[in-house]
N, C-alpha and C positions, 0 to 999 in steps of 0.2 A: 514814158514810164516815170519821169521826174514829176510830171503833173499829177499822175496817179498817186504817188507817195505823198505829195503835198495834201491832196484831199483826204487821204487816210489819216494824216497827222491832225487835220482839222476835226475829223470824226472822233479821234481819241480825245482831243481837247473838249469836244462837246460832251463826251461821256464823263469827263472829269467834272464839268460844270453842273451836271444833273446828278451827281453822286448823292445818295441819301443822307450822307453826313452834313450836306448843306441844305437839306429840305426844310420847308416851313412846318412847324409843329401844328398838327390838327387840333381843333377844338372838340373835345369829347365830353365836356361837362354838361351839355344840354341833351336831354332825352326827347326825341320827337314826340309831339302829342299824339301822333297816329298810333303809337304803341300802347297808349293807355287802355284801349279797349281789349288788348290781349292780356291784361293783367290776370283776370280770372282763369284764363287758359294756362298761363305760366304757373300759377299757384295751385293748379289742380293736383290733388294728391299730396300737397305739402301744407295744407291748412293748419296742421298741428304746430307749425313753427311759431304761430302767433298766440299759442295757448300759454297761460301762466305756468309757473313752475314752483316747486317746493323751495322753502328758504335755504335748505341745505343741499339741494341738487338742482341747480339752475339749468343744467344742460339737458335734463329730461323734462319735456313739456307734460303737463297734467291737464288734459282736456275735459275730464269728467270729474265733477266734485259732488259726491253724495252727502246727504244729511243723515240723521239718525233713522234707522229702519224701525218703525213701530209695528209690533205684532200683538194683536188681541185675539187669543185663541181659546177654544173650549172643546167639549166633546163632540159637537156637531159641525164645527167649522171655525170660521174666524175671519178677520180682515187684516189688511196691512196698508201702510201708507209711508211714503218716502218722497222727499224733494231732491231734485237733481239740478245742477247747473252745468250746462254743456256749452262748449266753445266751438265744437264741430259736430257734424252729423255723426251719430254713433248709435250702436246697439247698447241698450241698458238691460242688464240681467235682473230678473225678478226672483223673489223667494219661491221655493217650491220645486217640483220636478215632475217626472212622468206620472208618479203615483199621487202627487198632491198638486194637481195643475191649477194655477190661479184662474179665477173666474171673474167676470164682470169688471175687467180692468179698464180704468179710465185714466186719461192724461189731461189734466186741466179741465176735468168735467166732461170730456169727449171720449166716447168709446173707441178703443183701438184694438186691432187684432194682435194676438200673442203668438209669436213664432218660436219654434224650437231651434235655438241658435247656440252652437257650441255646447251641446249637452245640457242646456238650461233654457227655461222659458225666458223670452226677451221681447222687448218692443224697440222699434227704431224711431228715434226722436231727432228733431231739428235743433240747431243751436238755440240756447236760451234757458230760462228757468222754468221747470216743469214740476208739477205735483202728480205723483202716480198713486192711485188707489186701486185696491182689488179685494177679492174675497176668496175664501177656501170653503170647501164642503166635503165632509167625510162622515163615516158612520161612527168612528171612535177616534179619539185623539192619538195620532201616531207617536211613536217613541222619539223620532227625530224629524227635523225638517231641513232640507237643503237651503242654505243661505249663500248668496254670492260672496266671494272673497272681497269684492270691492266695497261691501257694506261693513265698515269697521265698527260702527256703533249700532248696537241693537237694544231696543227697549221692548221687553217681553212681559206680557201678562197672560197667565193661564187660569181659566175659570174665574176671572175677575180679580185674581191675586197677582200683585206685581212681583216679578222675579228680579231681585236686586242684582244678582250676579249670574247671568246666563252662562251656561257651560256648553262646551262643544266636544264632540267625539273626536277620535283620532283622524277621521277622514274629513273633518271640518263641518260636520252637520250639527245644527243646533238641537240640543237635547230638550225635549218637552216634558219628559217624565223619566223617572228612574227605571233602569232595566230590571227585569225580574231577577231576584237573587243578588242584586248589586249591594255591596256593603260599603258604607261610607268609610273612606280611609281616614285615619287619624290625622289631625292637624299637626304637621311637623315643619320645622324651619331649620335649615342647615346653611350656615354662612361661613365662608373662608375669606379672610382679609389679607390683602397684599397692598403694600404702600411703596411708593417711590419718593424718596427724599432728594430733591434737587437743590443743591447748595448754591443757588443763584441769588440775585438781588432783585426782589425779595425772595426768600426761600419758598419753594413751591412744593406742595405735597399732592401727589396723585394717588388716590385711594381706589383700589379695585375690589369690589365685593362680588364674589361668586356665590349666588344665592340659589338654593334648591327649596321649593315650596311644594308640599303635598297636603292633601285634605281638601277642604272646601275653599272657594274663592272668598277672600276676606281682606280687610285692611290690616297691615302689619306696621307696628311702630318699632323702630330700631334706634336705640340710644348708643352713645359712645362711638359713633361713626367718625366724627371729626376729632382731630387732635386738639389739645388745649391751646387756646389763643390763635387758632387758625380761622381764616375767613374764607368761606366758600366763594368760588368764582364761576365755576362751570360744572354742569352735571349732565351725564348721558345715561339714558335708561330706556329699555324697550317697552316699559309699562308706565302708567301714570305714577309719578314720583314727585315728592316735594320735601323741603326742609322747613321745619317750623321754627319759631323764634328761639326755642331752647336748643336747637341744633339736632333734634331727633329727626330721623328719616322716616317718612310715611310712604308706604307702598300699597297701591291697589293691586294686590297680587292674586293670581290663580295658580293652580298646580302647574309648575313648569320649572325649567332651569334657565337662568338668565344672569347677565352681568350688569352691574351698576358702577359707573365711574364718576368720581367726584374729584375735581381739581380745586385746591384751596391754596392759600398763601399765609405766611407768617411774617408780619412786618417787623422791621428793626433787626439788629444783629441777634443771631440765634446761636447760643452755645450749649443749650440743652433742650431736649424734646421729651416731654413726659411729665409725670409718670403715666405710662400707657394704661388705659382702662381695660383693653382687650376683652370686651364682653362676650365674644364668641370663641374664646380660646386663644392659644398662641398665634401671633401674627408674623408674617414674613415681610421684612423691610429691605429695600434695596437703596443704596446710597450712591448718588452721582456727584462726584467731586468736581469743583470748578477751580482748578489750580491757578487760573489766571486771576482769580479774585483772592483766594486764600488757600493755604495748605493746612488741613486739619487731620487729626487722628481720632477715630471713632472709639469710644469706650463705653462700658456699661451694658452692652448687649453682646450676645453670643454669635460669632460668625458661623455660617452654615454654607454647605456646598449647594449652589443654586440648582444643580442637576438633580438633587434629591427632593426638590419642591416642585410645585405646579406654577411657579412664577412665570409671568409672560416672557416669551422668547426675547423680546426687545430689551428686557431688563436683565437677562441671564448673564451678560458680560460684566455687570456691575458687582460691587461688593454687597453681599447679601447677609442678613442677620435674622435670627429668630428672637422675637420680643415677647416676653411673658407679662402677665398682669403686674403692674407696679414698676416695671423696668423703666429706666431713664437712659436715653441715648445722649451721651455727652460728647460734644465736639471740642476737642482740645486744639486750640489754634497754635500752629507751629510757625506760620509765616503768613503775613498779609501781602497780597499782590504778587506779581511775578517780576522779579528784577531783571530777568533775562528772557523775555518772551521769544518764542520762535517767530521768525519773520513770516509775514503774510505770504501765502502761496495761492495766488489767484491767476486765472487765465481769462483772456477776453477774446470772444468771437464776435465780430462785427459784420453787419451787412448794410450796405448803402443802396438807396434807390434815388437816382438822379431825377429831378423834376423835368417835365417835358420842355420847359423853357430854359432849363440849365441854370437857374438862379439859386438853387438850393438842393439839399439832400434830406431825405427821410432816413433816419439811422435806427437800427435795431441792434442792441448790444445784449450778449449773453455772457454773464460773468459767473464762473464756477471756481470754487476753491475753499481755502481755509483762512479765516481771519483770526489773528491773535493779538494785534496791537492797535490797529486803526479800526474804529467802529462806525465810521461814516464815510460814504462815498459822495463826493461833490463834483458836479459837472462845471467845467470852466467855459466861459464864452469863447467863440461865438455860438457854441452848441447850446440849445435850449431844451432842457429836460421836460418831457411831456407826460410820461407814464412809467411807473416802476412797479413790478410785482416780484415778490420773494416767495419761493416755493408755491407759486400759483396764487398767492394772496396779494391783492392790491395794497400798495403802501402809500403813506402820506408823504408828499414832497415838502421839505422844510427849507428855510433860508439859513445859510451858514456864513459866519464871518462878517466883517464890516461891509463887504461888498454885496452881501445878501445873495450869495450864489446858491442855486438850487441843488439840493442833494437829498439823500435818504439816510436815515439812521438804521443800523443793523444791531440786532440783539443776539444773534447766534453766531458761533464761530464758523460753522459750515454754511456757506452761502451759495444759493442757486438763484441768481437774479436775472431778470429780463427787463430791459429799459428801452423805451422808444423816445426819440428826440428829433429835433429839427436843427439843421445847420444851414445858415444863410451865409456861408463863407464866400470869399472872393473867388472869382473864376480861376480855376487851376490850383487853388490852395485848400488843403484839407488837414484838420488837426489829426494827428496819428492816433491819439488816445482820447484826450478831452477830459478824462477823469483825473482828479488830484491823487492818483494812486499809481504805484508801479505794478506792472504785471510781468509774470514770468514768460508769457508768450502772448502773441497777438496774431490772429489770423482773420481774414475778412474776404468778403465777396462784394464786388461792385456791380450793380445792375444798371444798365443804360437803357433808356427808352429808344424806340425806333428812330433811326436817323443819326445816332451819335456813335462816335468811336473813341476809344481810349488811345491817345497818342503815346504818352510816356508817363511813368511814375517814378519819382525819386524818393529815397529815404526808406525803402523796404528791401528785403532780401530777395524775394522771388515774386515776379509778376508775370504769370503766363497770360497771353492773349492780347497784350498791348501792341499797337502798330509798330513801335520801335523794336520790341523784342521778337517780332515775327521775322525780322530780316536775318538771313544767314549769309555766310561768305559767298556761297554759290549764287544766292539771289543778287547780291551786290555785284558780283562778277558779271552775271548775265546782263544786268541793266546797263552797266558801264560799257560792256562790249557792244551792245546794240546801239547805245548813244554814240560811241566812237565810230561805229560803222556808218551811221547816218551822217555824221560830220564829215567823214572821208568821202563818202559817195556824193554828198550834196554840199551843205555849208554848215557853219557853226550855229546859225539861228535854228535850223531844223534839228540839229543835234541837241541843243539845250531844250527845245520843245519836246523831243522824244524822251530826254532824261526826266523832265518834270512829269510828263504824262504817264510814263511807265512807273515812276516812283509812286504815283497816287493810285493807280489801278492795279498794280502788280499783285497785291494780296486780296483784291476783291474776288468774290466767288465767280468762277467761270470766266475770269478775265483772260484774253489771249496773251500768251507768254512766249513759248518756244517757237511758235509759228513765225514770229518776226525774224528769227535766225535763218530759217529756210528762205524767206523772201529776200533778205539782204544778201545771203550767199548767192542766190540765183542772179540778182541784179549785178553784183560784183563780177561774177563769171562772164556775164554777157558783155561787159565792157572790155574784156581782154581777149575773148575767144574769137578766132577768125570764123568766116563763113564755112559751114560744113555740117556734117551729121551731128557732131557733138554739140554745136551751138543750137541746132534745132531741138535736141533733147533737153538742153538746159533751159531753152525757151519754154518748152512744155512744163518743165519742173517749176519755172517761175509762175506760169499761169496756175499750176496746181497749188502753189503756195498762196497766190492771191485768192483762189477759191476757198482754200482752208481758212484764210484770215477772215473772209466774208462770212463763212459758216460760223466761226466762233464769235465774230464781232457783232453781227446783227442781233442774235438773241441776247447777248450781253448788254448791248445798247438799249434794247427794248425793256429788259429787266431794270436797268438803271433809270430809264425815263419813268417807268411805272412806279418804282419805289421812290423816286425823287418827287413825284406828285403826291403819292399816297404812301408815306413812310410806314404806316401801320401794316402794310402788306409785306413788309420785309420778313424773310424767313429767319427766325431766331437761330435755328440750329445750323444755318449755313453762313451767317454773317459773323465775321471776326470781331471780337472785342465787345459784343453785346453784354454778356454776363461774364465779367472778368474776375477770375479768382479760382480757388482761394490764393491769397498771398500771405506771406509770413514776414514779420518784422522782429 
């Protein structure tokens, strides 16, 4: 029996030596060349991921890019032509419908069949640049012609006469002639002006124009849109719009309701705005104070309840005024700067990814809160700042101080920042924060690659999942009882071996634990019991414990050997200490 226990101890030592925490890190940086031929199969159905996107919506790929749709029509028929650039195989809709079916359709000079696809005539084209041409034939010119919504630009000529401003019906069909009894609506223009005055440095003016156009499609010139001494910076409009050298706004408008937003600035210190021209009647202004820069009192304009106006909801919480023609908004400065700013209230959520070789970390920080005194965040060595985005927009990383530390400058008090960086710290040492800023709270998650365990962490409040914190008083009691029993039954050398082996494998998944107590109890009883029925029962109990130990130990050893050779096969959800956190400091 003593020899049997000795061999079992050697087995436990072997299991300890092949633990995945001591395994060699696999090389996963090389893709086998045999997989290259599977690339088309893997990308099947996902070809659109390689298509370009619009400048303002990079997450949505645009795989079909049409040019102007040219239509030359008359009373007996007509022709159409359009060029397309395709990045994937796709259906391309053609003008016309069931009643005006396109004929003699060619693509790059080759005849192609036209299929009724999604309630519209269409052709199926391969990737590349193509020119589509076709013809129509009818007895008389129809009132309207279906045009695909994807064709945004239309050049129309009817009976040899160019139509400068093609119009569409309510269901999106191109109008070719006026309906019987249709009366031309008078040209009318209704404009309501709303402005947001942001008392920042420099002062920023956001002008919102709510425009209603009726009558014919035409070019509209609007003066007095910009305030005096303001410099336009950005403009948003759903229709073709531009500002000329004199500051007038030019619109290529058609009957519709739409909004035009113009963002401008006024350089230098501003103490008065106006006199307002208000060419479209009384305007509604909202004032956003910046008490951290200066404290002002608004004079010269009449306050108004924002609930009684159509001001945008995001401006409704600000001070609102009605501005008449000739009115001047005066900003009386009561105090410059903020002598007692509110302390910064920012929180840090951090996530670490340990390298496979254990020589460094990839760090992702999420910083949220309010800044009122410090307007730059600087990263201290040994952490190297790599990428920073604020509110989803990428930021320029700048050098700060004589040591040229990497950091980012912030312009808004409310900050939502995400930063990615690298840390080549010494083994076992991690900077808690790294930023040159105090945080109200810090929480983090440590992600470990296969084959690694977190032994212990100091300097934080709560660390669930580390090897040291997994031990309870009951666990320590059982390990010491088993080790003392081995020492009493055999010798100190085996006792210390049992203590070390159990200490290393006790918290491994599926490791044998309580079965050692049954085996040791049976061995101890057999040494003191005389021959008889009770001794025979205890002997059976001993062999049952041995069988139980083998049943638990062999699968455990197989799993440890397998994961020791191939750490990537380790089960993440069963392995302790793989993804450790969150912890709080």
